[in-house]
N, C-alpha and C positions, 0 to 999 in steps of 0.2 A: 487668526481663526483657530479655534480649538475643537478637534473632533474626538469624541469618546466612543469607544465600542464597549458594549456590555455583552458578555458571553454567558450562555446557559449550559447546564449539564446535559440538555437535550439537543445541543448542537445548533441552537438558534442564536443569532447575533443581532443585536439592535444597535443603532447609531444615534448619537446626539451631537449637537454643535452649538457653540456660542462664539462670540467675538469679544475678547477682552482688549481694552485699550490701555496698555502699560501695566497690566496686572496678570499677564498670562502665567508667569511662574508662580505667583501667589495662588492662582486657581489650581494649578497642577499640584502644589503642596497640600492644599486643602483636600483634593480628591484622593491623594495618597493616604491621608489619615482617615477620610470618610470611608474608603474601601474597607479598612480594617474594622472601624467602629460601627458601620451601618450597612454597607452594601453587600459585601461578600456573604453568600448564603441566603440572601433575601429571596422572596418569591417575587419575580418580576410582574406578576399579575396584581400584586397588592400594592399598587402605585400610591394610593392614599396613605397607607401606613408607612411606606418608605419615606415619602416626603415629610410626613409628620415627625418621624424619628430624626431625619437629617436636619430639619429646621429647628426642632426644640430639644433634641437629645444631647446637645453639647452645652446647653443652658445659655451660653452667650447669645446676644441678639444677632440674628442673621442679617447680613448686609449684602453688598454686591457680590462678593466672592462666594459666600455660602449659597446664596440664591442662584447664582450662575452654575455652581457645582450641582446643585439639586436639579436645575433645568436640564443639563446635558444627560444626566442619568435618567431622569424622569421621561424625557422624550424617547430615549433608547428603550425604556421599558414598554412604552406604548407601541413602539416599533416591533418589539418582540411579541407582544400580545396580539397585535394585528396579524403578524406572520403566522403565529401558532394557530390562530382561528381562521386564517385565510380571508381576512376582510381588511379594508382600509381603516385607518384610525378614525376617520370622520364617522364611520358607521358605528363605532363604539362610543361616540360622544353624543349620541341621540339621533344621528342620521343627518342627511343634508337638508338645508333650506334653500340652497341655490346650486346651480351647476357651474357657475363661474364667479371669479373674484377679480375685480378690476385691479390693474397694476399701475403704479406710478414710478417713473424713472428717477434715480438719483445717481450720483457719481459721474454724471455725463459732462459736467463743466470743468473737467481737469484740463483746462486750456488757458490760453492767454486771457487775462481779465479785461477784456474790451467788449464794447457793444457788438462789434463786428464778429469777433470770435464766438461770443455767446449766441448770437443770431444763427451762425452756421451750425454750432453744436446742437442748439435746440431744434433746428430743422432736421438734423440727423436723427434725433429722438423720435420725431413724428414719422419720419420715413420708415422707422422700424415697427411702426404700428401702435405705438403708445398713444394714449389719449390724455395723459397727465404726466407732469414732471414737477420736481421740487428744486429750489435753489436758495442759497444764502448769498445775497449780493453785497454784503456789508463789510467785506474785507476783514480787518482786525478790530473793528469797532468794539469798544468796551464802555458801557454805561452811556457815553455820549457819542454822537456822530456829527462832526461839524458840517457847516453849510455846503462846502465844496464836496465833501465825501458823500453827503446825502444826495446831492444832485447827481453824482456819478452813479450811486446805487440805483436811483430812479432811471437813469439812462440805460443801465443794464437790463432792468425789468421791462422797460419799454421795448428794447430790442427783442427780448425773449417772447413777449406777448405778440409782437409783430410776426415773429417766426412761426409761432404755433397756432396763430389764428384765434378767433373769439370763442371757439367751442371747446378747446382743450382746457383741462383744469391746470391751474398754476398755483402750486403750494409755496408759500413764502416762509422760509426758515430763518429764525433769529438766533438760535443756539443759546438762548438765555443770556444774550449779550447786554441788554440795555436796562436803563432805569425806566420806570413806568412812563415818565414824561416823554422820553426819547422814543420809546416803543409806540406810544400813542401818536406822536407827531409823524413818525415814519409810516405808520399804518394809514393815516389820513392822506399822506403824500402819494402812497402807492395804491390807494383805493380805486383810482380810475382804471387800473389794470385787472380788476376783479379777482383778487386772490381767493382761492378756494378755502384757505385757512391761513391763520397767522400762528406759527409754531414757536413755542418757548420764547415769548417776547421778553420775559424777565428771568433772572436766575431762579431755579426751581425750588429753592429752600423757603421762600417767603410767600405764602398764599395771599396775604393782604395786598402785596404788590401786584399779584396777578389779578385780584379782584378789582383793583384800581384801573388796570388796563381794560378789563372786561366791561366796566361801567362806561367807558368812553370810546370804545371801538365797535363799529357796526360791521363786524365780519366774524366768522367762526374762529374760535381760539382752540388750539390743540397743545397738549403737553402730556408728559408721563413717562418718557423713556428712561428717566433717571430716578424713577420710583421703583424699588426692587422688592416690595412686598405688597400684595394686594390690599392688606389691611391698612396700609399707609395711604391708600386712595380715599379712605373714608372722609377725611376733611375736605378733599378736593370735590368729592360728590356733594357734600353738604353745602359747600360754597356756591355751587352752580356756576363757577367762574369760567368753565370751559365747555365746549360743545363736542369735542373729540378727544378721547384718551388714546395714548400711544404706548402701551406696555411693550416691552421687549420680551418675547417668549424665552429667549436665551438668558435673560437676567432676572426674571420674576418667578422662577420656579418651574417653568415648563408649560406644557400644553393645557393640562387640566386646571392649573392655577389661573391661566389666562382665560380659559373658558368660563370659570367661575366669576372672574372679574368682569367679563363681557356681560354676563347675566345681571350683575349688580348695576353695571352701566345702563343696561336696558331699562331698569326700574327708575333711573334718573333721566331717561330720554336722551342719553348720550350715545354717540357713535364710537366705534372702535376701529383704529387704523394702526396696527402694530408697527413699532420701530423695527426695522429689519435690515441691518447692515452686514449680515453674515453671508454665508454661501448657500448652496442648494439644500442642504439638510435643514437649516434653520428656516429657509423659505418653505420647504415642504411641511415642517412642523407648524408654522404660522398659518398655512393654508388649511390645515385640519380644523383650526378654530374658525377660519373664514367661512368654510363650507357649512358650518353648523350654527353660526351665530346670526340671528336676524338683523342685528344692528351693526354688522361688519361693513365698513365703508369701502376700504381700499387697502392694498398692501404695497409697501415700499419694495423696490427691487434695484440692486446695484449691479448684478452680474452680467448684464449686457453691455456694461460700460466699464466702470472701475472693477477690478478683480475678475475680469471676464474669464481668465484662464482657469479660475477655480472650478469651473464647471467640468473640467477634465478629470477631477478627482472623484466625481460622484456620478454613478450610472443612474439614469432616469431623472436627471435634474429637471425641475419644473421649468417650463418655457412659456413665455408670453406669446399668445396667439396674435400674429400681426393683423388678422382680420378684424379683431375687436379690442385689442389691447388688454386682454384678460388672461388669467390662468384658468384653465378648464379642469373640471373634476376628473380625478384619476381613480380607477377601481383597483389599482395595484395594492396588494396586502401591506399592512403596516404603514410606514411613511411613504412607501413607493419609491424609495431610493436606496442605493447601495454604495458604501464607501469603497473606492478602489485604493487599497493601501499602497500598492506598487506605484500608482500614479501620484499619490500624495507624497511619496518619498522624494519625488522630483521637485517638491516645493518645500525646502527646509525652512525651519522657523527663522524669521528675521526679527531683529529688535527694531521694529518700525515705530516711529513716533507719529502721533497725530495731534498737534498742538494748534487748537483753533484760534489762538491769540498770536500765532507766528505768521509773519509775512509769507505769503505763498501757500498757505494751508490748503486753499481750494484746489491746488494742483496735486495734493497729497504728497508734496515734496517741500515742506516748509524749510526755511533757512535754519541750519543747525541740525537738521535731521540726518540720520545715518541710513 
């Protein structure tokens, strides 16, 4: 997790956050150059201009590193603007359309990969008040999943559905693992457990493969976390291959870029459910979009399970209300959170690996990781 503070000459400080997987030092290197080339001396109220200069002012095509750098600075500028004006960021984005945003749990199944362990862990999620959760039950599957592994994945989902009951939403994650044929077969085998969506059934680079799955699967499809520029969503919209898009606010240029994307998704009758694997600042930033977007479905949340201690470094961290499994609207100025630098110092940077193809990845401690 990378936290960035942006300071103004009037004494107001804004904070941004993203989570880089294996590219943290590359992001820090980019920000060091961007500070000199674009950020220092800018007007934090002129968010649109700053994003445009950071995205296009270096001529090279912006990818994950640049768009993530833009995102952390951009959301910090919105935080500054809200604090300066004494209003929450959602008020600056057109105002609220809802008072609450439903949450779904992730990071909860960092346990033994058995039906019994997953049943127990899923029950614990429901006991915390969540009404939705997500899981990838497919181990290290890649393109194919043999018969025995498929049966085992089905047994895991059967256990989870039994634990959470018929009313809770169960999101099924494939992490771009499979060929279209395998994804379609698994979707049919898991259909009795009523998945709320099927996420990244095939690798994200080939839309034709995604369209092939969409034509044969009778459940909502979701994707988008590995698209880092809202313009690159154009072909996905045109294909009508998915029902839910999942931009990551920390990778796609920030709050306003995500809100623009949500508006475009609305014209294609698609819902928005941002990818959110960061900490409380990224959650707060994502919620600003959620409270202002009519087509916002639900928000991912890790920090009650995996990375739970990260809430210690942020004051005012968004909390899921156990009464309804939702985040509720906050009137606090800016993003409504404050980074505790002293607390953050107790969590030094670690060279953590997260290899989804390594045995034991679901425990967040795959073999070979340090």
